[in-house]
VEXDREN-2710 file (C-alpha; in Angstrom, 1 decimal):
% VEXDREN-2710
k/r/px/py/pz
1/MET/39.0/-33.5/-7.9
2/THR/35.7/-35.0/-9.3
3/ARG/35.7/-39.0/-9.5
4/SER/34.2/-40.3/-12.9
5/ARG/32.4/-43.7/-12.6
6/GLN/29.9/-45.6/-14.8
7/PHE/26.4/-46.2/-13.8
8/VAL/23.0/-47.3/-15.0
9/LEU/20.4/-44.4/-14.9
10/TRP/17.0/-46.2/-14.8
11/ARG/15.3/-49.1/-16.0
12/ASN/11.7/-49.1/-17.4
13/ASP/11.1/-51.8/-15.1
14/ALA/10.4/-50.2/-11.5
15/SER/10.8/-53.5/-9.5
16/ALA/14.4/-53.9/-11.2
17/ALA/17.1/-53.0/-9.1
18/PRO/20.0/-50.6/-10.4
19/ALA/22.9/-52.3/-11.8
20/SER/25.3/-50.1/-9.8
21/ARG/24.7/-49.2/-6.1
22/SER/27.2/-47.0/-3.9
23/THR/29.4/-48.5/-1.2
24/GLY/30.5/-47.0/2.0
25/ASN/34.0/-46.6/0.8
26/GLU/32.8/-44.6/-2.5
27/ASP/30.7/-42.4/-0.2
28/PHE/33.8/-41.6/1.9
29/LEU/35.8/-41.0/-1.2
30/TRP/33.0/-39.0/-2.8
31/TYR/32.3/-36.8/0.2
32/HIS/36.1/-36.1/0.7
33/ASP/36.3/-34.7/-2.9
34/PHE/33.1/-32.7/-2.6
35/ALA/34.4/-31.3/0.7
36/LEU/38.0/-30.1/-1.1
37/SER/36.0/-28.6/-3.7
38/LEU/34.0/-26.5/-1.3
39/GLY/36.8/-25.9/0.6
40/ARG/38.4/-23.8/-2.3
41/ALA/35.3/-21.7/-2.7
42/ARG/35.7/-19.2/0.3
43/ALA/34.3/-16.0/-1.4
44/PRO/30.9/-15.4/-3.2
45/GLU/32.9/-15.3/-6.6
46/SER/34.8/-18.6/-6.2
47/LEU/31.7/-20.3/-4.9
48/GLU/30.0/-19.1/-8.2
49/ARG/32.5/-20.4/-10.2
50/ALA/32.6/-23.9/-8.5
51/LEU/28.9/-24.2/-8.3
52/PRO/28.7/-26.2/-11.6
53/ASP/31.2/-28.7/-10.8
54/ILE/29.5/-28.9/-7.4
55/LEU/26.0/-29.7/-9.2
56/ARG/27.9/-32.5/-11.4
57/MET/29.3/-34.1/-8.5
58/LEU/25.7/-34.1/-7.0
59/ILE/24.1/-35.3/-10.0
60/GLU/26.6/-38.2/-10.3
61/ARG/26.3/-39.3/-6.8
62/LEU/22.5/-39.5/-6.9
63/GLU/22.7/-41.1/-10.5
64/ALA/20.4/-38.5/-11.8
65/ARG/19.5/-37.8/-15.2
66/GLY/20.0/-34.1/-14.5
67/GLY/19.5/-31.3/-11.9
68/ALA/19.5/-27.7/-11.1
69/LEU/20.9/-25.8/-8.0
70/ARG/20.2/-22.4/-6.7
71/ILE/21.8/-20.3/-3.8
72/GLN/19.7/-17.2/-2.8
73/THR/19.8/-15.2/0.1
74/ASP/19.0/-11.6/1.4
75/ALA/21.4/-12.0/4.5
76/ARG/23.0/-9.2/6.0
77/GLY/25.4/-7.8/3.6
78/GLY/23.2/-7.7/0.8
79/PRO/21.4/-10.0/-1.6
80/PHE/23.2/-13.1/-3.1
81/MET/22.1/-15.1/-5.7
82/ILE/24.0/-17.9/-7.8
83/GLU/22.7/-20.8/-9.9
84/ALA/23.5/-23.8/-11.9
85/ALA/21.9/-26.3/-14.3
86/GLU/22.6/-29.4/-16.0
87/GLY/19.9/-31.7/-17.8
88/LEU/17.1/-30.3/-16.0
89/ALA/16.1/-26.7/-16.3
90/PRO/14.7/-25.3/-13.1
91/CYS/11.2/-24.2/-13.3
92/PHE/11.5/-21.6/-10.5
93/GLU/13.0/-18.2/-10.4
94/LYS/12.8/-17.4/-6.7
95/LEU/12.9/-19.6/-3.3
96/ASP/8.9/-18.5/-2.8
97/ILE/7.8/-21.6/-4.8
98/THR/4.1/-22.3/-3.8
99/ASP/3.4/-25.6/-5.5
100/CYS/5.2/-29.0/-6.4
101/ALA/7.7/-30.8/-4.9
102/CYS/10.3/-28.0/-4.2
103/ALA/7.5/-26.0/-2.2
104/ALA/7.2/-29.2/0.2
105/ALA/11.0/-29.4/0.4
106/LEU/11.4/-25.9/1.5
107/GLU/8.3/-25.4/3.7
108/GLN/9.4/-28.7/5.6
109/GLY/13.2/-28.0/5.6
110/GLU/13.4/-31.7/4.5
111/LEU/14.5/-33.8/1.6
112/VAL/11.4/-34.9/-0.3
113/VAL/11.3/-37.4/-3.2
114/SER/8.2/-37.3/-5.2
115/ARG/6.8/-39.1/-8.3
116/ASP/3.4/-37.4/-8.4
117/LEU/4.4/-34.7/-11.5
118/GLU/1.2/-35.0/-13.4
119/GLU/0.9/-31.3/-13.2
120/ALA/4.3/-30.2/-12.2
121/PRO/6.7/-28.5/-14.4
122/CYS/9.3/-31.2/-13.9
123/ARG/7.4/-33.5/-16.0
124/ALA/7.7/-31.1/-18.9
125/ALA/11.3/-30.8/-18.1
126/GLY/11.9/-34.6/-18.8
127/ALA/11.8/-36.0/-15.1
128/SER/9.2/-38.8/-14.1
129/ALA/10.5/-38.3/-10.4
130/VAL/12.2/-35.6/-8.6
131/LEU/14.2/-35.2/-5.5
132/CYS/14.2/-31.9/-3.6
133/ALA/16.4/-30.8/-0.8
134/PRO/16.8/-27.6/0.8
135/ILE/20.2/-26.0/1.6
136/SER/20.3/-24.3/4.9
137/SER/22.8/-21.6/6.3
138/GLN/22.9/-19.6/9.8
139/SER/20.2/-17.4/8.3
140/GLY/17.9/-20.0/7.5
141/VAL/17.1/-21.9/4.0
142/CYS/19.4/-20.3/1.4
143/GLY/19.1/-22.5/-1.7
144/ILE/17.5/-25.8/-3.1
145/LEU/18.8/-28.8/-5.0
146/VAL/16.7/-30.6/-7.8
147/ALA/17.4/-33.7/-9.3
148/GLY/15.5/-35.6/-11.4
149/GLY/15.1/-39.3/-13.2
150/ASP/12.6/-41.6/-14.6
151/ASP/9.9/-43.7/-12.8
152/ALA/12.5/-46.2/-11.5
153/TRP/14.9/-43.8/-10.1
154/ASN/14.9/-43.8/-6.1
155/PRO/18.3/-42.9/-4.4
156/PRO/18.9/-45.2/-1.5
157/PRO/18.9/-44.0/2.0
158/GLN/22.6/-44.4/2.2
159/THR/23.0/-42.0/-0.5
160/GLN/20.3/-39.7/0.6
161/SER/22.1/-39.2/3.9
162/VAL/25.4/-38.6/2.5
163/LEU/23.4/-35.9/0.1
164/ARG/22.2/-34.1/3.5
165/MET/25.8/-34.1/4.7
166/ALA/26.9/-32.5/1.4
167/LEU/24.3/-30.0/1.2
168/ALA/25.1/-29.1/5.0
169/LEU/28.8/-28.3/3.8
170/LEU/27.3/-26.5/0.9
171/GLY/25.2/-24.2/3.2
172/GLN/28.6/-23.8/5.3
173/ALA/30.2/-22.7/2.3
174/VAL/27.4/-20.1/1.7
175/ASP/28.2/-18.8/5.1
176/ARG/31.7/-18.7/4.7
177/ALA/31.2/-16.7/1.4
178/LEU/28.9/-14.2/3.0
179/GLU/31.2/-13.8/5.8
180/ALA/34.2/-13.1/3.2
181/ARG/31.8/-10.7/1.6
182/ARG/31.1/-8.8/4.6
183/ASP/34.6/-8.7/5.9
184/HIS/35.6/-7.5/2.4
185/LYS/33.0/-4.7/2.6
186/MET/33.8/-3.8/6.0
187/ALA/37.3/-3.2/5.3
188/ARG/36.5/-1.5/2.3
189/ASP/34.1/0.8/4.3
190/MET/36.8/1.3/7.0
191/GLU/39.2/2.2/4.0
192/THR/36.4/4.6/2.6
193/VAL/36.0/6.3/6.0
194/ASN/39.8/6.6/6.5
195/THR/40.0/8.2/3.3
196/ILE/37.5/10.6/3.5
197/GLY/38.9/11.6/6.9
198/GLN/42.2/12.0/5.2
199/VAL/40.3/14.2/2.6
200/ILE/38.8/16.4/5.2
201/THR/41.8/17.0/6.9
202/ALA/43.5/18.1/3.9
203/ARG/43.3/21.7/3.4
204/LEU/40.9/21.6/0.5
205/THR/38.1/24.3/-0.4
206/LEU/34.7/23.1/0.5
207/LYS/33.8/22.4/-3.1
208/ASP/37.1/20.4/-3.6
209/MET/36.5/18.4/-0.4
210/ALA/32.9/17.5/-1.3
211/HIS/33.8/16.5/-4.9
212/GLU/36.4/14.1/-3.5
213/ILE/33.8/12.5/-1.1
214/VAL/31.2/11.9/-3.6
215/SER/33.7/10.5/-6.3
216/ARG/35.0/8.1/-3.6
217/LEU/31.7/7.0/-2.4
218/GLY/30.6/6.6/-6.1
219/HIS/33.1/3.9/-6.7
220/VAL/32.9/2.2/-3.3
221/LEU/29.1/1.9/-3.3
222/GLU/29.1/1.2/-7.1
223/THR/26.1/3.4/-7.3
224/ASP/25.2/5.8/-10.1
225/GLU/24.9/9.1/-8.3
226/VAL/26.0/10.7/-5.2
227/ASN/24.9/14.2/-3.8
228/VAL/26.1/16.2/-1.1
229/ILE/23.2/18.8/-0.1
230/LEU/23.6/21.7/2.1
231/TYR/20.7/22.7/4.5
232/ASP/20.2/26.5/5.5
233/SER/18.0/26.3/8.4
234/GLU/17.6/30.1/8.4
235/ARG/16.1/30.2/4.9
236/GLY/14.8/26.7/4.8
237/GLU/16.8/26.1/1.6
238/LEU/18.4/23.0/0.3
239/SER/21.3/23.5/-2.3
240/PHE/23.5/20.8/-4.1
241/LEU/27.1/21.0/-2.9
242/ALA/28.8/18.4/-5.2
243/SER/27.4/15.4/-7.1
244/TYR/28.8/12.3/-8.8
245/VAL/27.0/11.1/-11.6
246/ALA/28.4/7.8/-13.2
247/GLU/26.8/8.1/-16.7
248/GLY/27.5/12.0/-16.9
249/ASP/25.6/14.9/-15.7
250/THR/22.3/15.1/-17.9
251/ARG/20.2/16.3/-14.7
252/ASP/17.6/19.3/-15.1
253/ARG/17.2/20.3/-11.6
254/PRO/17.3/23.5/-9.7
255/GLU/20.4/23.9/-7.6
256/ILE/18.8/25.6/-4.7
257/TYR/15.4/24.7/-3.7
258/PRO/13.1/25.2/-0.3
259/VAL/12.4/22.4/2.2
260/SER/9.3/20.6/1.0
261/ASP/7.9/17.1/1.1
262/GLY/10.7/15.5/-0.9
263/MET/13.0/12.7/0.1
264/ASN/16.1/15.1/1.0
265/SER/13.5/17.3/3.0
266/TRP/12.2/14.1/4.9
267/ILE/15.5/13.4/5.9
268/VAL/16.2/16.9/7.3
269/ARG/12.9/17.1/9.2
270/ASN/13.1/13.4/10.7
271/ARG/16.8/13.7/11.3
272/ALA/16.9/10.0/10.3
273/PRO/18.4/7.8/7.1
274/LEU/15.8/6.9/4.5
275/LEU/16.3/3.6/2.6
276/MET/14.5/2.4/-0.2
277/THR/15.7/-0.9/-2.1
278/GLN/13.1/-1.5/-4.8
279/ASP/11.2/1.3/-6.5
280/THR/11.4/4.8/-5.0
281/VAL/8.2/5.9/-6.7
282/ALA/6.0/3.1/-5.3
283/GLU/8.2/3.5/-1.8
284/CYS/7.5/7.4/-1.7
285/ALA/4.0/6.9/-2.5
286/ALA/3.7/4.5/0.5
287/MET/5.3/6.9/2.8
288/GLY/3.7/10.1/1.8
289/ILE/6.9/11.5/0.3
290/ARG/6.7/13.5/-3.0
291/HIS/9.1/11.8/-5.6
292/GLY/11.2/14.3/-7.5
293/GLY/13.6/13.6/-10.5
294/ARG/14.5/10.3/-12.1
295/PRO/13.2/7.2/-10.5
296/ALA/15.7/4.9/-8.9
297/ARG/16.0/1.0/-7.9
298/SER/18.0/1.8/-4.7
299/TRP/18.1/5.1/-2.7
300/LEU/19.8/5.8/0.5
301/GLY/20.2/9.1/2.3
302/ALA/21.5/10.4/5.7
303/PRO/21.5/13.5/7.5
304/MET/24.7/15.6/8.2
305/ILE/24.4/16.4/11.8
306/TYR/27.1/18.6/13.8
307/LYS/26.2/19.3/17.5
308/ASP/22.5/18.4/17.1
309/LYS/22.1/20.5/14.2
310/VAL/21.4/19.4/10.6
311/VAL/23.7/20.9/8.0
312/GLY/23.0/18.9/5.2
313/VAL/22.1/15.6/3.6
314/LEU/24.3/12.8/1.8
315/SER/22.3/10.6/-0.3
316/VAL/23.3/7.8/-3.0
317/GLN/21.3/6.2/-5.7
318/SER/21.4/3.4/-8.3
319/TYR/19.0/3.6/-11.3
320/HIS/19.6/-0.1/-12.3
321/LYS/20.1/-2.3/-9.4
322/ALA/17.6/-3.1/-6.9
323/GLY/18.4/-3.9/-3.1
324/LEU/21.9/-2.5/-3.5
325/TYR/21.8/-1.1/0.0
326/ASP/21.5/-2.6/3.3
327/ARG/21.9/-1.9/6.9
328/ASP/25.6/-1.9/6.5
329/SER/25.3/0.7/3.9
330/VAL/23.2/2.6/6.0
331/ALA/25.8/2.6/8.8
332/LEU/28.6/3.6/6.4
333/ILE/26.6/6.4/4.8
334/GLU/25.7/7.7/8.4
335/ALA/29.4/7.5/9.4
336/VAL/30.5/9.6/6.2
337/ALA/27.6/11.9/6.8
338/ASN/28.8/12.8/10.1
339/GLN/32.5/13.2/8.8
340/CYS/30.8/15.6/6.1
341/ALA/28.9/17.4/8.7
342/VAL/32.2/18.2/10.6
343/ALA/34.0/18.9/7.7
344/VAL/31.3/21.3/6.2
345/VAL/31.1/23.3/9.2
346/ASN/34.9/23.6/9.6
347/ALA/35.3/24.4/5.8
348/LEU/32.7/27.1/6.2
349/LEU/34.3/28.5/9.2
350/PHE/37.8/28.4/7.4
351/GLY/36.2/30.1/4.4
352/GLN/34.7/33.1/6.6
353/ILE/38.4/33.5/8.3
354/ILE/39.8/33.6/4.7
355/GLU/37.1/35.9/3.6
356/ARG/37.7/38.2/6.4
357/GLU/41.5/38.2/5.8
358/GLN/41.0/39.1/2.1
359/GLU/38.6/41.8/2.8
360/LYS/41.2/43.3/5.3
361/GLU/43.6/42.9/2.4
362/ARG/41.3/44.7/0.2
363/LEU/40.3/47.4/2.5
364/TYR/44.0/48.2/3.5
365/PHE/44.8/48.4/-0.3
366/SER/41.6/50.8/-0.8
367/LEU/42.3/52.9/2.2
368/THR/46.0/53.4/1.2
369/HIS/45.5/54.1/-2.4
370/ASP/42.3/56.2/-2.2
371/LEU/43.5/57.9/0.9
372/LEU/46.5/59.0/-1.1
373/SER/44.6/59.9/-4.2
374/LEU/42.3/62.2/-2.0
375/ILE/45.0/63.9/0.2
376/SER/47.3/64.7/-2.6
377/PRO/45.2/67.4/-4.3
378/ILE/45.0/68.9/-0.5
379/ALA/48.9/69.1/-0.3
380/GLY/49.0/70.5/-3.8
381/PHE/46.4/73.3/-2.9
382/ALA/48.3/74.0/0.3
383/LYS/51.4/74.6/-1.9
384/ILE/49.6/76.6/-4.1
385/LEU/48.2/79.0/-1.3
386/LYS/51.9/79.2/0.4
387/THR/53.2/80.5/-3.0
388/MET/50.6/82.8/-3.5
389/SER/50.9/84.3/0.4
390/ARG/54.6/84.9/-0.6
391/SER/53.9/86.7/-3.8
392/GLY/50.9/88.8/-2.3
393/LYS/48.2/87.4/-4.5
394/THR/44.9/87.0/-2.9
395/GLU/42.2/86.8/-5.6
396/PRO/42.2/83.4/-6.3
397/ILE/42.6/82.2/-2.5
398/GLU/38.7/81.7/-2.5
399/ASP/38.7/79.5/-5.1
400/VAL/41.7/77.3/-3.8
401/ALA/40.1/77.1/-0.6
402/GLY/36.8/75.8/-2.3
403/HIS/38.9/73.1/-3.8
404/ILE/40.5/72.2/-0.3
405/GLN/37.2/71.9/1.3
406/SER/35.7/69.9/-1.7
407/ALA/38.7/67.5/-1.1
408/THR/38.2/67.2/2.7
409/GLU/34.5/66.4/2.0
410/LYS/35.7/63.7/-0.2
411/ILE/37.6/62.4/2.5
412/THR/34.8/62.4/5.1
413/ARG/32.5/60.9/2.7
414/PHE/35.2/57.9/2.4
415/ALA/35.7/57.3/5.9
416/GLU/32.0/57.5/6.4
417/ASP/31.3/54.7/3.7
418/ILE/33.8/52.3/5.6
419/LEU/32.1/53.0/8.8
420/VAL/28.7/52.8/7.6
421/TYR/29.3/49.3/5.5
422/ALA/31.2/48.2/8.5
423/LYS/28.0/48.6/10.8
424/ILE/25.8/47.2/8.0
425/GLN/28.1/43.9/8.0
426/SER/28.2/43.5/11.7
427/GLY/24.2/44.1/11.8
428/LYS/24.9/47.0/14.2
429/LEU/23.1/49.5/11.9
430/ALA/19.7/50.6/13.3
431/LEU/17.6/52.7/11.2
432/ASP/16.2/55.8/12.7
433/ILE/12.7/55.7/11.0
434/ALA/10.4/58.6/10.8
435/ARG/7.8/60.2/8.3
436/ARG/9.8/62.8/6.4
437/ASP/9.9/64.5/3.0
438/VAL/12.1/62.6/0.5
439/PHE/13.5/65.8/-0.9
440/GLU/15.0/66.3/2.5
441/SER/17.5/63.5/1.8
442/VAL/17.9/64.7/-1.9
443/GLU/18.7/68.3/-1.6
444/PRO/21.7/68.0/0.9
445/ALA/23.3/65.1/-1.3
446/VAL/22.9/67.5/-4.6
447/ARG/24.4/70.6/-2.5
448/ALA/27.3/68.3/-1.6
449/CYS/28.4/67.6/-5.2
450/LEU/28.2/71.3/-6.2
451/PRO/31.8/71.7/-6.8
452/GLU/31.9/68.8/-9.0
453/PHE/28.9/70.0/-10.9
454/GLU/30.6/73.3/-11.6
455/LEU/34.1/72.0/-12.1
456/ARG/32.5/69.6/-15.1
457/ASP/29.9/71.9/-16.3
458/ILE/27.1/69.4/-15.5
459/THR/23.5/69.8/-15.7
460/VAL/21.2/68.6/-12.8
461/ARG/17.6/68.1/-12.9
462/LEU/15.3/67.1/-10.1
463/ASN/12.0/65.9/-11.5
464/GLY/12.7/67.3/-14.6
465/GLN/13.4/70.7/-13.2
466/PRO/16.8/72.3/-13.3
467/VAL/18.8/72.9/-10.3
468/THR/20.5/76.3/-10.6
469/MET/23.8/77.2/-9.5
470/SER/24.6/80.5/-7.8
471/ARG/27.6/82.0/-6.3
472/ALA/26.8/83.8/-3.1
473/SER/28.8/85.7/-0.6
474/GLY/31.0/83.1/1.1
475/GLY/30.6/79.9/-1.4
476/SER/28.8/78.3/-3.8
477/GLY/25.0/77.6/-3.6
478/ALA/21.8/75.8/-5.6
479/HIS/18.5/77.1/-6.2
480/PHE/15.8/74.1/-6.1
481/VAL/12.3/74.8/-7.8
482/ALA/9.4/74.0/-5.3
483/LEU/8.2/70.6/-5.9
484/GLU/5.3/68.6/-4.5
485/THR/6.2/67.1/-1.4
486/VAL/6.8/63.3/-1.2
487/THR/6.6/61.9/2.4
488/ALA/7.6/58.3/3.2
489/ASP/8.6/56.5/6.5
490/LEU/12.6/56.4/6.2
491/ASP/15.9/57.1/7.8
492/ARG/16.6/60.6/6.8
493/GLY/20.5/60.4/7.2
494/GLN/20.8/57.0/5.5
495/MET/18.8/57.6/2.5
496/GLU/20.9/60.9/2.2
497/ARG/23.9/58.5/2.1
498/VAL/22.0/56.6/-0.8
499/PHE/21.5/59.6/-2.9
500/LEU/25.1/61.1/-2.1
501/ASN/26.6/57.8/-3.1
502/LEU/24.3/57.6/-6.3
503/ILE/25.0/61.1/-7.3
504/GLY/28.6/61.1/-6.5
505/ASN/28.8/57.9/-8.9
506/ALA/26.9/59.6/-11.6
507/VAL/29.4/62.7/-11.5
508/LYS/32.2/60.5/-12.5
509/HIS/30.7/59.1/-15.4
510/ALA/28.1/62.0/-16.8
511/ARG/29.1/63.9/-19.9
512/SER/26.7/67.0/-19.3
513/ARG/23.5/65.8/-17.3
514/ILE/22.5/64.0/-14.4
515/ASP/18.6/63.4/-13.6
516/VAL/17.2/62.9/-10.2
517/ALA/13.6/61.6/-10.0
518/VAL/11.4/61.1/-6.8
519/GLU/7.7/59.8/-7.3
520/ALA/5.2/57.8/-5.3
521/ASP/2.0/56.1/-5.1
522/ASP/-0.2/55.2/-2.3
523/THR/1.9/52.4/-1.0
524/ARG/5.5/52.6/-2.6
525/VAL/8.3/55.4/-3.2
526/ARG/10.2/54.9/-6.6
527/CYS/13.5/56.8/-7.2
528/ARG/16.0/57.0/-10.1
529/VAL/19.4/58.6/-10.7
530/SER/20.7/58.6/-14.2
531/ASP/23.4/60.3/-16.3
532/ASP/24.2/60.6/-19.8
533/GLY/27.5/58.8/-19.6
534/GLU/28.9/55.8/-21.6
535/GLY/26.9/53.3/-19.6
536/ALA/28.3/50.0/-18.6
537/SER/28.6/46.3/-20.0
538/PRO/26.7/43.3/-18.4
539/GLU/29.8/42.0/-17.1
540/GLN/30.3/45.3/-15.0
541/VAL/26.5/45.5/-13.9
542/GLU/27.0/41.9/-12.7
543/ARG/29.5/43.3/-10.1
544/LEU/28.5/46.8/-9.4
545/PHE/27.3/45.9/-6.0
546/ASP/30.0/43.8/-5.1
547/GLU/32.3/44.9/-2.3
548/TYR/35.4/46.8/-3.4
549/TYR/34.6/46.5/-7.1
550/GLN/35.8/49.6/-9.0
551/GLY/34.5/49.4/-12.5
552/ASP/36.7/52.3/-14.0
553/GLY/40.3/52.3/-13.0
554/LYS/40.7/55.8/-13.9
555/LYS/37.8/56.9/-11.5
556/LYS/38.6/55.1/-8.2
557/GLY/36.8/55.0/-4.9
558/VAL/36.6/52.8/-2.0
559/GLY/34.3/50.4/-3.6
560/LEU/31.9/50.3/-0.8
561/GLY/29.4/53.1/-1.8
562/LEU/27.2/51.0/-4.3
563/PRO/27.3/47.9/-1.8
564/ALA/26.2/50.3/0.9
565/VAL/23.6/51.8/-0.9
566/LYS/22.0/48.3/-1.6
567/LYS/22.3/47.3/1.9
568/ILE/20.8/50.3/2.9
569/VAL/17.8/50.1/0.5
570/GLU/17.2/46.5/1.5
571/LEU/17.0/47.8/5.4
572/HIS/14.1/49.7/4.2
573/GLN/12.7/46.3/2.6
574/GLY/13.4/47.9/-0.7
575/ASP/14.8/46.9/-4.0
576/ILE/17.3/48.1/-6.4
577/ARG/18.0/47.6/-10.1
578/VAL/20.4/49.1/-12.8
579/ILE/19.4/50.1/-16.3
580/THR/22.3/50.6/-18.7
581/ALA/23.8/49.6/-21.9
582/PRO/27.1/50.7/-23.5
583/GLY/27.0/54.1/-25.0
584/GLU/23.3/54.6/-23.9
585/GLY/23.8/56.1/-20.3
586/PHE/23.5/54.7/-16.9
587/ALA/20.6/54.9/-14.3
588/ILE/20.0/53.1/-11.0
589/GLU/16.3/52.7/-9.7
590/PHE/15.2/51.9/-6.3
591/SER/11.9/51.7/-4.3
592/TRP/10.8/50.9/-0.9
593/PRO/7.3/50.6/0.9
594/ARG/6.0/54.2/1.6
595/THR/4.9/53.6/5.0
596/LEU/5.8/50.9/8.0
597/ALA/2.2/49.5/7.5
598/ASP/2.9/48.8/3.9
599/ARG/6.1/46.6/4.9
600/GLU/6.0/42.8/5.1
601/GLY/5.2/42.2/8.8
602/GLY/4.7/46.2/9.4
603/THR/8.1/46.3/10.9
604/VAL/11.5/48.1/10.4
605/GLY/13.9/46.3/8.1
END
């Protein structure tokens, strides 16, 4: 506990001796009490609470009028600053003082007593004489004590010696507090790494896992924002996977953006952490980095590396606290980033496995359901033929045989859709590009759908000219009005599949009419297949090119026709779009470069 004693401050007569001087026994008792007070301050928080009492004990021992005490260090573990004042307001804000007695004490590392205060701020603070003593820790000078009095005040050498010993104890207490903070931080960091490891090993989805990681880091690092950003090396793109925002998500940013000259892009290119501790705008400018988004006081990011490949960036930032991150923070963020990299890759692989299994399930369902729906009519027609043969009736046999042929052709197209899409997905579909008339792909597709046209009494127009149906010996046929040739570089077989799928889709929905249009300019071919059906809703349009999607439950298909169409058009370096509205018909337009020379890079898609 702190001892209380009576003492005479100063006399106006400088030659007069103080009425009370300390004895060796008093110094010993005081030093014992001082050491006990410091012994209880083993953490930054407890040292901060004890500092006012410690300052009062020092002022009492020095018989000073007042004083101020500041502890400030940027030692490993982060910035640390506490202060206390009593009877004498400190005239400094940092330990980088450039004038007065404080500057001399800090520069020399020795206790200084000064009475030359004519221009010093201490004079304005009410002191005629000051004692300035530095406080040293293992990392160097970490603080200063300033005590003041009038002209007669002059602490004796014995008291100054005890003061030096006391301040040495204070420096050791600072070291203990910093060590305790580092130990706590290290334990917290290890717990964070272990917790994140547990999150990673849990069977969470990639999004769920990333959200758990950023939430944990946000609380541990006392930060304002944490981001997990994925890097796609093939596309050269960065995309936000998950974010933690302490103040609520009010950001206005693109979720996917190209690698450029920003902070995250710098980390990807340099494969190294990036630490900014004061002002991200100024520090980015100094490094030649483009600053994007809200300026931060502290910013730290690290690459997520898996098997020497950058797969993303993990970043944290604070908008209010400068110097929040240090070397320990860099070590923590790198450790977590490496864990994230493994987790992201594993989650992506796991997601691919799940997707393949789900694709198999969808395919099996479509195969069993749609094959049965296609085979059942054949079985029915076979029974009709059997009945007709027993009754001796032969006239309708041709019609029944035509229906069977149509049904088998549907099965063939069904199987081909599956095989072609499988080749597209595996990257094994090679286009056989040659310069051909586009109508060589259109007319076979129209002929293949003739039975449906006749059955549903649908009119077909090709570039505005009607396709007339004719019944010739041996089956149905169609007559095409001669049209101007449209030549282009294409895979005839695959483009025929495109028209076959689009016309087949139109047959399912048309009320009475289907229009097919083909035109070209010098560099591009444009095609359109439309019907006068009910059209589609925006929700249906959004999913039309999804695998296995079947928009109309009454008009089933394998659900791979339109996705295959889109892929084939894209392999020709083309584009495709849907034009529709409920009750206003339905159209699909697509186009592609007319010649190989018109394509990007002049190559086959």
